[in-house]
C-alpha positions as semicolon CSV with decimal commas, in nm:
position;residue;x (nm);y (nm);z (nm)
1;X;12,644;11,257;13,787
2;X;12,873;11,511;13,611
3;X;12,806;11,875;13,752
4;X;12,572;12,068;13,509
5;X;12,537;12,413;13,443
6;X;12,191;12,504;13,539
7;X;11,958;12,811;13,438
8;X;11,664;12,848;13,691
9;X;11,413;13,099;13,613
10;X;11,197;13,207;13,900
11;X;11,474;13,058;14,141
12;X;11,412;13,333;14,420
13;X;11,040;13,211;14,446
14;X;10,888;12,949;14,702
15;X;10,947;12,642;14,494
16;X;11,248;12,781;14,289
17;X;11,452;12,854;14,602
18;X;11,392;12,511;14,731
19;X;11,505;12,352;14,414
20;X;11,796;12,590;14,401
21;X;11,912;12,448;14,751
22;X;11,887;12,097;14,634
23;X;12,076;12,148;14,289
24;X;12,364;12,319;14,490
25;X;12,387;12,021;14,730
26;X;12,394;11,796;14,418
27;X;12,730;11,984;14,307
28;X;12,558;12,165;14,012
29;X;12,627;12,542;13,928
30;X;12,319;12,727;13,942
31;X;12,227;13,060;13,788
32;X;11,913;13,187;13,893
33;X;11,711;13,473;13,701
34;X;11,419;13,632;13,878
35;X;11,258;13,957;13,821
36;X;11,163;13,939;14,190
37;X;10,779;14,043;14,129
38;X;10,692;13,749;14,342
39;X;11,004;13,595;14,443
40;X;11,222;13,731;14,732
41;X;11,605;13,769;14,783
42;X;11,553;13,634;15,154
43;X;11,463;13,308;14,977
44;X;11,801;13,289;14,839
45;X;11,998;13,444;15,096
46;X;12,175;13,132;15,228
47;X;12,339;13,071;14,877
48;X;12,549;13,413;14,883
49;X;12,888;13,358;14,883
50;X;12,865;12,996;14,721
51;X;13,110;12,964;14,428
52;X;12,839;12,769;14,246
53;X;12,581;12,991;14,256
54;X;12,483;13,330;14,112
55;X;12,173;13,572;14,095
56;X;12,079;13,752;13,815
57;X;11,775;14,020;13,823
58;X;11,591;13,943;13,490
59;X;11,247;13,895;13,343
60;X;11,211;13,594;13,141
61;X;10,990;13,790;12,905
62;X;11,321;13,939;12,775
63;X;11,579;13,721;12,609
64;X;11,890;13,590;12,795
65;X;12,175;13,435;12,630
66;X;12,429;13,203;12,793
67;X;12,529;12,847;12,757
68;X;12,370;12,587;13,009
69;X;12,322;12,206;13,027
70;X;11,975;12,256;13,204
71;X;11,712;12,493;13,206
72;X;11,424;12,489;13,454
73;X;11,165;12,757;13,345
74;X;10,969;12,799;13,664
75;X;10,919;13,190;13,644
76;X;10,559;13,288;13,688
77;X;10,329;13,401;13,975
78;X;10,130;13,093;14,103
79;X;9,879;13,228;14,327
80;X;9,561;13,373;14,194
81;X;9,616;13,698;14,387
82;X;9,952;13,732;14,230
83;X;9,876;13,648;13,884
84;X;9,544;13,843;13,858
85;X;9,729;14,155;13,971
86;X;9,875;14,206;13,625
87;X;9,714;13,935;13,400
88;X;9,877;14,076;13,063
89;X;10,218;14,044;13,233
90;X;10,139;13,681;13,368
91;X;10,062;13,589;12,992
92;X;10,382;13,731;12,865
93;X;10,562;13,540;13,146
94;X;10,437;13,233;13,051
95;X;10,432;13,269;12,679
96;X;10,740;13,475;12,613
97;X;10,926;13,309;12,895
98;X;10,876;12,964;12,748
99;X;10,982;13,097;12,392
100;X;11,283;13,258;12,513
101;X;11,400;12,968;12,713
102;X;11,338;12,729;12,432
103;X;11,522;12,945;12,200
104;X;11,796;12,940;12,451
105;X;11,776;12,566;12,479
106;X;11,765;12,525;12,108
107;X;12,086;12,732;12,057
108;X;12,304;12,563;12,320
109;X;12,163;12,216;12,318
110;X;12,043;12,207;12,680
111;X;11,751;12,017;12,838
112;X;11,457;12,217;12,941
113;X;11,206;12,141;13,216
114;X;10,883;12,353;13,175
115;X;10,685;12,417;13,509
116;X;10,340;12,381;13,382
117;X;10,024;12,328;13,628
118;X;9,721;12,132;13,732
119;X;9,510;12,461;13,629
120;X;9,544;12,318;13,272
121;X;9,293;12,098;13,363
122;X;9,059;12,389;13,453
123;X;8,725;12,291;13,629
124;X;8,761;11,918;13,552
125;X;8,515;11,701;13,414
126;X;8,748;11,390;13,472
127;X;8,856;11,311;13,845
128;X;9,098;11,263;13,953
129;X;9,277;11,443;13,664
130;X;9,530;11,198;13,435
131;X;9,770;11,357;13,177
132;X;9,549;11,241;12,874
133;X;9,272;11,459;12,977
134;X;9,250;11,766;12,774
135;X;9,073;12,002;13,047
136;X;8,792;12,222;13,079
137;X;8,940;12,575;13,100
138;X;8,761;12,910;13,022
139;X;8,973;13,066;12,778
140;X;8,811;13,419;12,837
141;X;8,791;13,394;13,217
142;X;8,962;13,600;13,503
143;X;9,219;13,311;13,543
144;X;9,307;13,242;13,198
145;X;9,594;13,443;13,199
146;X;9,759;13,171;13,402
147;X;9,577;12,874;13,280
148;X;9,596;12,965;12,904
149;X;9,961;13,100;12,947
150;X;10,073;12,783;13,101
151;X;9,871;12,583;12,820
152;X;10,071;12,758;12,542
153;X;10,402;12,712;12,722
154;X;10,331;12,329;12,694
155;X;10,245;12,378;12,317
156;X;10,572;12,561;12,257
157;X;10,774;12,284;12,425
158;X;10,596;12,014;12,233
159;X;10,644;12,198;11,919
160;X;11,031;12,289;11,959
161;X;11,072;11,916;12,054
162;X;10,888;11,793;11,746
163;X;11,022;12,064;11,510
164;X;11,374;12,139;11,640
165;X;11,467;11,823;11,841
166;X;11,487;12,034;12,179
167;X;11,508;11,806;12,453
168;X;11,203;11,937;12,650
169;X;11,005;11,794;12,970
170;X;10,678;11,917;13,092
171;X;10,557;11,880;13,469
172;X;10,218;11,971;13,588
173;X;10,242;12,091;13,939
174;X;9,957;12,046;14,187
175;X;9,909;12,252;14,491
176;X;10,222;12,284;14,688
177;X;10,313;12,421;15,035
178;X;10,587;12,485;15,262
179;X;10,830;12,708;15,405
180;X;10,917;13,024;15,202
181;X;10,567;13,079;15,087
182;X;10,496;13,469;15,127
183;X;10,283;13,551;15,431
184;X;10,043;13,725;15,186
185;X;10,068;13,464;14,912
186;X;9,691;13,442;14,856
187;X;9,686;13,052;14,845
188;X;9,471;12,853;15,073
189;X;9,725;12,687;15,284
190;X;9,893;13,018;15,350
191;X;9,588;13,217;15,397
192;X;9,443;12,975;15,670
193;X;9,789;12,941;15,869
194;X;9,810;13,285;15,882
195;X;9,474;13,381;15,968
196;X;9,459;13,088;16,233
197;X;9,788;13,215;16,376
198;X;9,643;13,559;16,435
199;X;9,323;13,415;16,573
200;X;9,161;13,597;16,247
201;X;8,845;13,494;16,060
202;X;8,937;13,205;15,825
203;X;8,794;13,284;15,477
204;X;8,637;12,988;15,299
205;X;8,528;13,072;14,965
206;X;8,194;12,899;14,866
207;X;8,061;12,679;15,123
208;X;8,431;12,483;15,147
209;X;8,308;12,150;14,971
210;X;8,552;12,215;14,710
211;X;8,848;11,968;14,710
212;X;9,206;12,032;14,672
213;X;9,527;11,815;14,707
214;X;9,840;11,942;14,900
215;X;10,209;11,839;14,828
216;X;10,492;11,936;15,046
217;X;10,755;12,129;14,863
218;X;11,023;11,874;14,914
219;X;10,837;11,598;14,772
220;X;10,763;11,828;14,477
221;X;11,158;11,920;14,435
222;X;11,228;11,536;14,447
223;X;10,974;11,468;14,161
224;X;11,122;11,796;13,956
225;X;11,476;11,641;13,987
226;X;11,358;11,278;13,911
227;X;11,183;11,425;13,597
228;X;11,480;11,604;13,494
229;X;11,733;11,323;13,496
230;X;11,490;11,096;13,322
231;X;11,595;11,023;12,982
232;X;11,336;10,979;12,680
233;X;11,052;11,112;12,876
234;X;10,901;11,420;12,774
235;X;10,602;11,405;12,982
236;X;10,375;11,570;13,081
237;X;10,362;11,431;13,398
238;X;10,139;11,515;13,715
239;X;10,349;11,607;14,025
240;X;10,133;11,626;14,332
241;X;9,997;11,450;14,618
242;X;9,696;11,240;14,538
243;X;9,521;11,285;14,902
244;X;9,230;11,493;14,849
245;X;9,072;11,723;15,089
246;X;8,774;11,962;15,122
247;X;8,898;12,323;15,179
248;X;8,651;12,347;15,487
249;X;8,804;12,044;15,635
250;X;9,164;12,184;15,572
251;X;9,055;12,502;15,773
252;X;8,931;12,291;16,058
253;X;9,244;12,082;16,088
254;X;9,464;12,396;16,081
255;X;9,248;12,556;16,350
256;X;9,310;12,278;16,562
257;X;9,678;12,235;16,500
258;X;9,730;12,601;16,582
259;X;9,503;12,595;16,891
260;X;9,341;12,895;16,711
261;X;9,035;13,094;16,824
262;X;8,963;13,159;16,447
263;X;8,610;13,104;16,325
264;X;8,519;12,991;15,967
265;X;8,328;13,246;15,755
266;X;8,222;13,178;15,412
267;X;8,269;13,445;15,119
268;X;8,139;13,413;14,755
269;X;8,336;13,155;14,538
270;X;8,576;13,337;14,299
271;X;8,469;13,301;13,936
272;X;8,619;12,978;13,749
273;X;8,731;12,843;14,081
274;X;8,770;12,461;14,036
275;X;8,530;12,230;14,234
276;X;8,758;11,934;14,252
277;X;9,160;11,860;14,211
278;X;9,340;11,570;14,255
279;X;9,627;11,440;14,060
280;X;9,652;11,065;13,926
281;X;10,032;10,998;13,982
282;X;10,021;10,660;13,815
283;X;10,249;10,792;13,524
284;X;10,492;10,950;13,782
285;X;10,521;10,619;13,977
286;X;10,595;10,414;13,673
287;X;10,833;10,642;13,475
288;X;10,998;10,856;13,778
289;X;10,962;10,598;14,054
290;X;10,828;10,906;14,238
291;X;10,549;10,975;14,495
292;X;10,512;11,190;14,801
293;X;10,609;11,075;15,121
294;X;10,539;11,377;15,367
295;X;10,183;11,340;15,499
296;X;9,952;11,632;15,549
297;X;10,017;11,666;15,927
298;X;10,380;11,650;15,919
299;X;10,395;11,917;15,653
300;X;10,147;12,138;15,808
301;X;10,357;12,149;16,133
302;X;10,686;12,251;15,932
303;X;10,485;12,515;15,767
304;X;10,274;12,639;16,065
305;X;10,626;12,679;16,251
306;X;10,773;12,884;15,942
307;X;10,464;13,119;15,964
308;X;10,499;13,159;16,310
309;X;10,844;13,302;16,286
310;X;10,770;13,491;15,989
311;X;10,471;13,672;16,207
312;X;10,688;13,700;16,484
313;X;10,979;13,872;16,269
314;X;10,712;14,124;16,169
315;X;10,582;14,210;16,503
316;X;10,947;14,275;16,610
317;X;11,014;14,491;16,327
């Protein structure tokens, strides 16, 4: 494959930084845009000095103009704690970010991949979730800044493709975990591991019977690259691990794996929290020849080791 000029928004974030590394390994020239609201410079520190890499601090809700072959639009806080902190900015990031990046793709003839989310399905009445399902989203709830922002981004992608001929692709990312998540990320895997490593109470919201699926970040990145290099397939396509676990069971697994003295406590379930989540990845298997390879135990061991180092560094400081 010829080297591409790549723009990656949100490239200093958890998923974005892993994708940056893979793109550089493949020989592409990568420009990362990130406003560092949830991304971290330490995530991309290892790429400094690489001639094919550069970082620009920039907010995607503002226009950006250069020529690129590929655009990956990943910019947006992804954990409820992060995106509910400034919901208006979250909506602007999804909507205006997609609008600005699609405008750029139209101008320079780039292929654009939009990172959408399983949250477009809301609290689903179809299980597992298939791409043809329209979802059950509360448009005025506390999570709607993220859910509806991503739904609008998908709308813009489809309309830019139909009206302007822009080569767009949509992926719907399900729960993803792994190294480079922030200690205070706020998502269930990072919360449980950090609490368990410190022998703190593990906070399970509701009775813990709600289900989630967990995809290790390297598997997700493989899926993202498979989608970007697939011609004549705009998606949307689900990218996630179809293994389904109750949240309380996940807590117990992590307690056992960390030899923690933590006990599980229950707190009220947040508003609009989905009761079930599991991707149907039949379409990804068919079109992208992709499916996850790393099982939960293997991925958790790698993630626990990462957080153990992160917490140790904080103690030393």
